Structures are given as structure tokens and as C-alpha cells.
Backbone bond lengths (Angstrom), bond angles and torsions (degrees), N, CA, C in turn:
res aa  C-N    CA-C-N  psi(-1)  N-CA   C-N-CA  omega(-1)  CA-C   N-CA-C  phi
1 M - - - 1.443 - - 1.532 110.59 -
2 K 1.340 115.90 -44.79 1.460 120.08 179.76 1.527 110.79 -63.10
3 A 1.329 116.58 -40.16 1.462 120.59 179.36 1.523 110.54 -65.05
4 L 1.320 117.15 -38.89 1.462 121.24 178.44 1.528 110.05 -64.14
5 L 1.316 116.93 -44.57 1.459 121.45 179.08 1.530 110.61 -61.37
6 L 1.322 117.18 -43.69 1.464 120.95 177.49 1.520 111.69 -62.90
7 A 1.312 117.34 -38.38 1.461 121.35 178.39 1.523 110.92 -65.56
8 V 1.331 117.11 -40.84 1.465 121.14 178.51 1.527 110.39 -65.19
9 V 1.323 117.03 -43.64 1.463 121.13 178.94 1.527 110.10 -63.33
10 A 1.318 117.51 -43.62 1.458 121.40 179.97 1.530 110.66 -63.43
11 A 1.319 117.33 -43.01 1.458 121.18 179.02 1.528 110.51 -63.29
12 G 1.317 116.45 -42.00 1.463 120.26 177.87 1.520 111.69 -62.59
13 S 1.316 116.30 -40.46 1.467 120.47 178.72 1.524 111.00 -63.87
14 L 1.308 117.17 -41.31 1.461 121.01 178.49 1.520 111.14 -65.13
15 M 1.336 116.80 -39.38 1.460 120.15 178.95 1.522 110.37 -65.01
16 M 1.336 117.48 -42.53 1.461 120.64 179.56 1.524 110.54 -66.23
17 A 1.314 117.45 -39.19 1.462 120.77 178.15 1.522 110.09 -65.02
18 G 1.326 116.38 -39.34 1.459 120.59 177.47 1.518 111.61 -63.98
19 Q 1.331 117.20 -40.55 1.463 121.11 178.33 1.524 110.38 -66.63
20 A 1.325 117.42 -42.09 1.466 120.76 178.55 1.527 110.72 -61.09
21 A 1.319 117.28 -39.93 1.462 120.81 177.95 1.520 110.69 -65.58
22 A 1.326 116.99 -39.23 1.464 120.86 177.94 1.527 110.46 -65.35
23 D 1.336 117.19 -40.68 1.459 121.14 179.25 1.530 110.57 -66.83
24 Q 1.322 117.45 -38.78 1.459 120.72 176.86 1.529 110.14 -65.46
25 A 1.316 117.11 -38.71 1.467 120.79 177.22 1.533 110.44 -63.76
26 L 1.326 117.12 -37.87 1.461 121.04 177.11 1.531 110.28 -64.82
27 A 1.326 117.21 -41.31 1.468 121.21 176.96 1.528 110.36 -62.61
28 Q 1.318 116.73 -39.60 1.470 121.11 178.02 1.524 110.08 -64.82
29 K 1.320 116.77 -48.09 1.465 122.13 -179.30 1.527 111.57 -61.92
30 S 1.321 116.82 -33.48 1.464 122.12 -177.21 1.522 112.94 -82.95
31 G 1.321 117.36 -5.68 1.458 121.43 176.57 1.519 114.99 93.45
32 C 1.314 118.22 0.63 1.469 121.06 -177.67 1.526 111.75 -61.18
33 L 1.326 116.42 -39.75 1.460 120.76 -173.57 1.525 112.60 -79.87
34 A 1.335 116.73 0.13 1.463 119.45 172.06 1.528 110.15 -72.53
35 C 1.328 116.59 -29.92 1.471 121.59 -177.17 1.526 113.84 -115.49
36 H 1.324 117.56 -15.43 1.468 122.30 -177.74 1.522 109.66 -126.28
37 G 1.311 117.01 130.82 1.448 120.59 169.59 1.516 108.50 -92.76
38 V 1.312 117.57 157.65 1.463 120.10 176.53 1.525 109.32 -67.13
39 D 1.331 116.53 -48.04 1.469 122.23 -175.78 1.523 114.68 -106.43
40 K 1.329 117.21 -9.56 1.467 118.41 -176.01 1.521 111.62 -140.16
41 K 1.316 115.01 151.45 1.454 122.17 177.06 1.531 108.66 -68.81
42 V 1.318 116.63 137.98 1.463 121.77 172.63 1.531 104.28 -115.45
43 L 1.316 118.82 -104.33 1.471 121.22 168.82 1.524 109.35 -84.75
44 G 1.316 114.26 -43.33 1.458 121.00 177.08 1.517 109.53 -101.65
45 P 1.315 116.70 176.51 1.471 120.28 -177.74 1.524 112.39 -67.44
46 A 1.327 115.25 158.37 1.465 120.88 173.95 1.527 108.69 -62.98
47 L 1.308 116.23 143.16 1.464 120.11 -178.73 1.526 111.56 -62.40
48 K 1.329 117.15 -34.83 1.469 119.73 177.29 1.524 110.88 -66.41
49 D 1.334 118.17 -31.41 1.467 121.08 176.40 1.526 110.66 -68.93
50 I 1.320 116.16 -36.81 1.469 120.34 176.45 1.522 109.23 -63.72
51 A 1.328 116.38 -46.83 1.467 120.23 179.57 1.527 110.54 -59.18
52 A 1.325 117.18 -42.11 1.465 120.51 -179.44 1.527 111.31 -65.94
53 K 1.318 117.13 -39.84 1.466 120.90 -179.06 1.527 111.37 -62.56
54 Y 1.322 116.49 -37.87 1.463 120.87 -174.97 1.533 113.57 -99.13
55 K 1.323 117.47 5.34 1.464 120.83 179.46 1.530 109.98 -57.67
56 G 1.302 116.08 129.18 1.460 121.50 178.89 1.515 114.50 85.00
57 D 1.326 118.23 -6.27 1.459 122.17 178.79 1.526 108.35 -87.48
58 K 1.321 116.72 108.13 1.469 121.23 -176.39 1.523 112.32 -65.81
59 A 1.316 117.97 -22.53 1.466 121.59 -179.63 1.535 112.27 -93.79
60 A 1.328 117.56 2.45 1.462 121.79 -174.09 1.525 112.77 -58.56
61 E 1.320 117.13 -44.37 1.464 118.96 -176.01 1.528 110.31 -58.64
62 G 1.305 117.31 -48.88 1.459 120.68 179.78 1.518 112.58 -62.51
63 K 1.332 116.87 -43.07 1.465 121.14 178.69 1.519 110.79 -59.67
64 L 1.331 115.97 -46.41 1.458 119.80 -175.87 1.526 112.22 -72.07
65 V 1.325 117.78 -36.14 1.465 120.16 176.12 1.527 109.06 -59.72
66 T 1.331 116.60 -46.19 1.465 120.74 178.74 1.523 111.39 -62.19
67 K 1.332 116.93 -43.37 1.461 120.83 -179.69 1.524 111.39 -63.78
68 V 1.329 117.29 -41.62 1.467 120.06 179.39 1.531 109.74 -65.84
69 K 1.325 117.16 -41.44 1.469 120.54 -179.10 1.525 111.73 -67.28
70 K 1.336 117.06 -47.10 1.461 121.25 -171.75 1.522 114.47 -96.87
71 G 1.332 117.13 -15.35 1.449 120.54 -175.21 1.519 110.51 85.58
72 G 1.306 116.52 179.92 1.452 119.58 179.81 1.509 111.10 175.29
73 S 1.341 114.99 174.88 1.458 119.83 178.28 1.519 109.84 -159.08
74 G 1.314 114.27 163.37 1.452 120.65 173.20 1.512 116.53 92.68
75 V 1.311 119.19 -18.96 1.462 120.52 -178.17 1.527 111.06 -77.34
76 W 1.334 116.98 -39.67 1.461 121.85 -175.32 1.524 112.19 -114.78
77 G 1.292 117.46 8.36 1.455 120.52 -178.87 1.518 110.96 134.44
78 P 1.323 116.19 -171.14 1.458 119.99 -172.41 1.536 115.39 -80.02
79 V 1.311 119.14 -15.33 1.460 120.87 -177.44 1.529 109.15 -79.19
80 P 1.336 118.13 117.87 1.467 120.29 -179.03 1.528 111.77 -74.82
81 M 1.325 115.03 149.85 1.468 120.32 173.14 1.523 106.45 -96.24
82 P 1.325 118.15 125.70 1.462 119.71 -179.85 1.526 111.34 -71.87
83 A 1.310 115.29 158.50 1.467 120.90 175.07 1.518 109.70 -64.81
84 N 1.316 116.36 146.65 1.464 121.64 -179.73 1.522 112.03 -115.72
85 S 1.299 116.75 16.72 1.455 121.28 178.78 1.514 106.63 -113.54
86 P 1.265 121.96 136.67 1.464 130.08 11.01 1.524 114.63 -97.21
87 Q 1.343 119.05 4.79 1.469 119.18 -175.18 1.528 114.11 -67.60
88 V 1.340 117.95 -22.43 1.465 121.02 175.78 1.523 107.21 -114.61
89 K 1.331 116.40 125.30 1.465 121.41 -177.57 1.532 111.22 -63.57
90 D 1.331 115.30 147.76 1.464 121.11 179.97 1.525 112.35 -54.45
91 G 1.331 117.32 -43.35 1.463 120.76 179.81 1.520 111.89 -63.16
92 D 1.335 116.39 -37.38 1.467 120.47 178.22 1.522 110.67 -68.58
93 I 1.335 116.94 -39.99 1.467 120.00 177.82 1.524 109.98 -60.39
94 K 1.322 116.24 -44.66 1.469 120.11 -179.53 1.536 110.65 -62.56
95 T 1.318 117.14 -42.04 1.468 121.73 178.54 1.528 110.61 -61.91
96 I 1.322 116.45 -44.29 1.463 120.95 -179.07 1.527 110.46 -65.36
97 V 1.334 116.94 -43.67 1.472 120.16 179.91 1.525 110.40 -63.03
98 K 1.330 118.19 -42.45 1.468 120.27 177.90 1.537 110.25 -61.04
99 W 1.327 116.28 -41.00 1.464 119.67 178.55 1.528 110.46 -63.03
100 I 1.343 116.79 -46.11 1.463 120.41 179.86 1.531 109.73 -57.68
101 L 1.326 117.16 -46.42 1.460 120.50 -177.90 1.536 112.54 -67.26
102 S 1.334 116.90 -17.63 1.466 120.44 178.79 1.533 112.52 -84.58
103 L 1.328 116.89 -10.51 1.475 120.30 -175.97 1.516 111.76 -71.24
């Protein structure tokens, strides 16, 4: 029984890691990683810093989806983030934002 439980947990962990890799690949394909590093600031803030800033904010997903779609400035410094709509689909933006908030 214990071995079965460990196998289920391990399989679940692999599936989540696979999904995270797919979400990171989507962020790369969408151009997010040209300006944001996962662990370090590039032009924009590190994605992990974004996740930390919005941790516990129940409205964060909606705020960030809107910001990614429409662009914005002033929150992380003087460099504006350009709008990413319509070149990135709404569903992809939502997936990327959920991934960022999971970091």
C-alpha cells in the first residue's frame, strides 16, 4: 500500500513538472522570456518576483491577465511593458499568468 501511494505521488509530481515545462515553453514561444527571466530581472522583473509580489492576492490573476494583454508601466520601474494582444491568445495569456503565479 505504501509503495502504491509513493508511486501515485511520484507520478503526480512528474505530471506537474511536465505541465510546468509546457507552460514555460508557452511563455518562451509567446515572447515573455525575452524581457523576463524566471529567476532574474532582464528588462522586466523576474517572474518569481512577480509571483512573490502577488502571493495571497485573490485578484492577481485577473490583474495580471489584463496587464499582459494591454501592457502597462510604473509598477516595476520606468520601462513600459507593451501590450501582448492580439498576438498572444487570451487562453495562452491566462495559462502563462497561472504558471507565473505558481512559481
